[in-house]
C-alpha positions, 0 to 999 in steps of 0.5 A: 345780372339778376336786376336786369334779367326779367325772366327770373322769377325765383332767386335762391341763395339757400345755405350760401352763408351770406351774412347780414351785410351781403343780404343788405346789399342784395335787398337794396339791389332787388327791391326794384326787381318787380319780376321776382316772385320768390326769394330763399335765404334759408341757412344764410347765417342771418341775424336780426340785422338780416331780418331788418334788411328783408323788412325794409325790402317788404316796406319798400315794395309795399310802398311802391304797390300802394303808389300804383294802386293809388294811381290806378284809382285816380284813373277810375280803375279798380286796382287789381292787387293780385296782378301787381308785381313784386315778391309773394314769398320770402323764405328765411328758414334755418337762420337761428339768430333772427330771433324775436327781435327780427320777428318783430321787425318783420311783423312791423313791415307786414302790417302795411303789406297786402301782397306778400303771401308767405313768410317762412321762418322755421328754425329761426330762434323765434320764441313765443314772444316773437310768434305773438308779434307775428300773430298779432300782425296777422290778426290785424289784417283779418 
């Protein structure tokens, strides 16, 4: 349904208690859904494994966008990064078991991503260690 429906821009399964395995399947299914802009998996009982699935989704979409930008540059076109399709906001709030390990995986995925504008991680069990990894990623980009 969601994969073939191009009019859906926001996809929320907030507080559905999906768990990591279900999220892995969902992330693989929606990675080619270029029409989705926002996903919300708040309170879905996710751990660092769920964060890993989201990180892989971010990396996959970043690779696709880099590829499109490269193709545009070969055609002597200036790539318009803001007009490229794909996720711009991911919300994972309230998944207390994501922790520092999950934060590290997400930070690593964000290093090469130029498109994601917001990653919400409130109440995800992230300590100063995980926060420093995310901050380091942000400092690298500026």
